N, C-alpha and C positions, 0 to 999 in steps of 0.2 A: 519480417519477424512475426512469429506466431504469438498468440496469447500465452501459450504454455512457456515460451522463451521469456516473455515479459514476467510471468509469475516467478520463474526460476531466478531471474535477475533481481527481482524485488526482494525475494527471500534472502538471496546472497547479501544484499545491502542491509536488510533489516537485522540479521544475526550479528552485524558489526556493532549494533547498539548495546551499550552496557545494560545488562538486565534482561535482554532478550536472547534466547538461544534457539536452536532448531526445534526444541520441544514446545516452544512458546510462540512460534510463528507458524500459522496455519493458512493454507491455501483454500479454505472453505469456511462456511459459517457453522460454528459448532452449536450443538444443542445443549451442551454443558461445558464448563470450564473448570479444569482441575487446579490450575495454579495461575496466579497473576503476578505481574502483568502478562497478558496474552494479547497478541496482535493477530487478527485474521483479515483476509482479503476477499473481496467480492467485486465482480465486474459491474460497474454501474451502466456503462454504455460503450459502444464502439462505433466510430464512423469511418467509412471508407469513401474516398473521393478519387476521381480520375480526371486528369487534365492532360490531354494529349497522350504522350508516352509515359507519363509519370502517375503512379498510384500512391496515394497517401493514406495512412491508417492512423487513427487516434483512438487510444484506449483511455477511458476514464475509470480508474481503479480506486475503490474505497478500501483503505487500510484502517481498520478499526482497533484501536488500542483500548483494552478493557482493564480497569482497575476495580477490584472488589470494593464496594462502598460499605464502609463500616461507620465512619463518621466523616463529616464533610471536610474538616480540616486535614485529616490524614489522607483522604482520597485526593484532594486538590494539591497537596504537597508532593505526593507520589507522581501524580500526572504531570506536574510542573517540570519534572526532571526530563520528560520526554518531548515537551513541546517543540524545542529546537533541535534535539538530537536525531529525531527521525528525519526531518527535512535535510539536515546536514549529512546524514548517511547517504541519501539519494544524491545530494549535490557533490559528494565525493566521487561518485562515478555515475554521472547521468546517462552514459551509454550502456549501463548495466552489464559490465563485463564484456564489452564489444558486441553485445547481442543487437544493439541498435547501430545502424550504419550511417544513416542519414537523418538523424533527429536526436531526441533526448527525452529523458524522464524529468519530471519536476513536480514537487508538491505545489498545488495552485490554491488550495483552500483548506482550512481547518475549522471543524464545527464540533463543539462539545455537546454532550447530552447525557441522560441517564437512560439506560435500557435494562430490561430483565431478560436473562438467558437462563433457562432451566429453572425458573422461579427465584433466581438470585439477582439482586439489583447491582449493577455496575455503573461506575462513572466511566464514560468513554470519550475518546477524542477520535473523530473521523478525519483522516488525512485523505484528501482527494488528490490523486496523482494522475497527471496527464502524461501518457507516453506516446510520442509521435515518431513515425518512421516513414520513409519514402522509399520507393523502389520502382523499377521499370515496369511498364505495362506487362501484364501476364507474368509477373515475377512471383506471384503467390502471396503477396501482401494484400 
């Protein structure tokens, strides 16, 4: 499975979350955000291992949910609605629409922080997603 297929599968899962639609799920890091909440993905790392005739690939994708910070209470309340719903969306289809044939996707870590994008402060939650798949040697994985 290619990284392109991983991103397509994750987008498909994220748009099932209430409050997120195709316009609010990005496969790149934006320089500005027009509407919140917005979720964007970046690849943190990928590892490829081979053992005999089996090749394994693990992608670690950061999905960053951005909530415009206006006052702390409002931002935290809005963020709270997504803490469990984003992992649940992945758990509902860990094979990402049959894109993963010998593995799965799962949220393995959540880390909150504040970041500035385009000079605007956002309260964010980083969802770290590990996507693992295996294939035969020379399978393209």
